[in-house]
C-alpha positions in Angstrom: 87.9 91.2 52.4 90.4 88.5 53.7 93.3 90.8 53.0 91.7 93.7 54.9 90.9 91.4 57.8 94.5 90.0 58.0 95.8 93.6 57.8 93.5 94.7 60.6 94.6 91.6 62.7 98.2 92.4 62.0 97.6 96.0 63.0 96.0 95.0 66.3 98.8 92.6 67.0 101.3 95.4 66.3 99.4 97.7 68.5 99.5 95.2 71.4 103.2 94.6 70.8 103.9 98.4 71.1 101.7 98.6 74.2 103.4 95.7 76.0 106.8 97.0 75.0 106.1 100.3 76.7 104.8 98.5 79.8 107.9 96.2 80.0 110.3 99.1 79.5 108.7 101.1 82.3 108.7 98.1 84.6 112.4 97.4 83.9 113.2 101.0 84.6 111.3 100.8 87.9 113.2 97.7 88.9 116.4 99.6 88.4 115.2 102.3 90.7 113.9 100.0 93.5 114.4 102.7 96.2 111.6 104.8 94.6 109.2 101.9 94.5 110.0 100.9 98.1 109.7 104.5 99.3 106.0 104.8 98.6 105.4 101.3 99.9 107.2 102.0 103.2 105.4 105.3 103.4 102.0 103.5 103.2 103.0 100.9 105.8 104.4 103.5 108.3 101.5 106.0 108.0 98.9 103.2 108.4 100.8 101.7 111.3 101.3 105.0 113.2 97.5 105.4 113.9 97.1 102.3 116.1 100.2 103.2 118.0 99.0 106.8 118.6 95.4 105.8 119.5 96.1 102.8 121.6 94.1 99.5 121.8 90.7 101.2 121.3 89.4 98.5 118.9 86.0 100.1 118.3 87.6 103.4 117.4 90.2 101.8 115.2 87.5 99.9 113.2 85.7 103.2 112.6 88.8 105.1 111.3 90.4 102.1 109.4 88.8 102.7 106.0 89.6 106.4 105.9 93.2 106.0 107.2 94.0 103.2 104.7 92.5 105.0 101.8 94.2 108.4 102.6 97.5 106.6 103.1 97.2 104.7 99.8 96.2 108.0 98.0 99.3 109.9 99.3 101.6 106.9 98.7 100.4 106.7 95.1 101.0 110.4 94.7 104.7 110.1 95.8 105.7 108.5 92.5 103.4 110.6 90.1 105.9 113.4 89.2 108.3 110.7 87.9 105.8 109.2 85.5 106.9 111.3 82.6 109.9 113.3 84.1 112.6 110.6 83.3 111.4 110.2 79.7 111.2 114.0 79.3 114.8 114.5 80.7 116.4 111.9 78.3 114.4 112.9 75.2 112.4 109.6 75.0 109.1 111.6 75.3 109.9 113.6 72.1 110.6 110.3 70.3 107.2 108.9 71.5 105.6 112.1 70.2 107.2 111.7 66.7 106.7 107.9 66.5 104.0 106.5 64.2 102.3 104.7 67.1 99.4 106.6 68.7 100.6 108.6 71.6 97.5 107.7 73.6 98.5 104.0 73.4 102.0 104.7 74.7 100.6 106.9 77.5 98.1 104.1 78.5 101.1 101.7 78.7 103.0 104.1 81.0 99.9 104.5 83.2 99.5 100.8 83.5 103.1 100.3 84.4 102.8 103.1 87.0 99.8 101.3 88.6 101.7 97.9 88.6 104.6 99.5 90.4 102.9 102.1 92.7 99.3 100.8 93.0 99.2 97.0 93.0 101.7 96.6 95.9 99.5 98.8 98.1 96.5 96.6 97.2 98.4 93.5 98.1 99.7 94.7 101.5 96.5 96.5 102.6 94.8 93.4 104.1 97.8 92.8 106.4 97.7 96.4 107.6 93.9 96.2 108.0 94.4 93.5 110.6 96.0 96.1 112.9 92.6 97.8 113.0 90.7 94.6 113.9 88.8 94.6 110.6 86.6 91.5 110.0 87.6 89.3 107.1 84.7 90.4 104.9 85.6 94.1 105.4 89.2 93.3 104.5 87.9 91.7 101.2 85.9 94.8 100.4 88.9 97.0 101.2 91.1 95.0 98.8 88.3 95.2 96.1 87.9 99.0 96.6 91.6 99.6 96.3 91.8 97.3 93.3 89.2 99.4 91.5 90.4 102.7 93.0 94.2 102.7 92.7 94.1 102.5 88.8 91.8 105.5 89.0 94.5 107.4 91.0 97.1 106.5 88.4 94.8 107.6 85.5 93.9 111.0 87.1 97.5 111.5 88.4 98.8 111.0 84.8 96.9 114.1 83.7 98.4 116.2 86.5 101.9 114.8 85.8 101.6 115.7 82.2 100.4 119.2 82.9 103.2 120.0 85.4 105.9 118.4 83.3 109.1 120.6 83.3 107.5 123.2 85.6 109.5 124.5 88.6 108.1 123.2 91.8 106.0 120.8 89.8 105.6 118.4 92.8 103.7 120.9 94.8 101.6 122.0 91.9 100.9 118.4 91.0 99.6 117.8 94.5 97.3 120.8 94.3 96.0 119.7 90.9 95.3 116.1 91.7 94.2 115.9 95.3 90.8 117.6 94.7 90.2 115.2 91.8 91.0 112.2 94.1 88.2 113.2 96.6 85.4 111.1 94.8 87.6 108.0 94.8 88.4 108.5 98.4 84.7 109.0 99.4 83.5 105.9 97.5 86.5 103.7 98.3 86.5 104.4 102.1 82.7 104.5 102.0 82.5 101.0 100.6 84.4 99.5 103.6 82.4 101.6 106.1 79.1 100.5 104.5 80.2 96.9 104.8 81.3 97.2 108.4 78.0 98.8 109.3 76.1 96.1 107.5 74.6 98.2 104.7 76.4 96.4 101.9 79.3 97.9 99.8 77.7 97.3 96.3 76.6 100.9 95.7 79.9 102.4 96.5 81.9 99.9 94.5 79.6 100.4 91.5 80.1 104.2 91.6 83.9 103.6 92.0 83.9 101.3 89.0 81.9 103.8 87.0 84.5 106.5 87.8 87.2 104.1 86.7 85.4 103.3 83.4 85.1 107.1 82.7 88.8 107.7 83.5 90.0 104.8 81.3 88.1 106.4 78.5 89.1 110.1 79.1 92.4 110.2 81.0 94.7 108.9 78.3 93.2 111.4 75.8 93.5 114.3 78.3 97.1 113.2 79.3 98.1 113.0 75.6 96.7 116.6 75.0 98.5 117.8 78.2 101.8 116.3 77.0 101.6 117.9 73.6 101.1 121.3 75.3 104.0 120.7 77.8 106.4 119.7 75.0 105.6 122.5 72.7 
């Protein structure tokens, strides 16, 4: 019993080591390609900042459109880096090595998705409250916005990974990826922006955030499996 327990513990430690190695590797690669990371961040900042400039100092109107604008901009910014999630590894043959390695492919894929979110999703969450100030959002609404993006942006990475795997190596994959993933992003957009809207109108954001969290839980369970299946199909 003790031997089996220690073997299981050793296995789980080994699993964690593999997972963290994949995350670290992807983060290092992202740091070497800083321009790609900054592109999506600048895109987010510029798109969100253009609306107040275009509409003018109509604070009541800005407060109404803020949740939708911030969420749509975050969604599009997260999409910019999706087609590179597996493309680099596919080009240099690393993906084939991952497929042949004894480590479960689902675990390696989950590591890559986490790294994608840390690079493409988390910066958007951190900068969102600063951009929300342009729309005269009250402090509580800014808090709800950050929380909704914190739950919602990993969802975008998880769903996007399936699309990225399906369009791997396809000509014009970027356009196809957008067509595949944008309809799947709609529930996240509705509940994410809806949470902030509900808070502003005094209805409470709990319901929307709960539904968003439920979607995230489902995606965490299903997306790595679906992405793994899609990668196997793409690499055959």
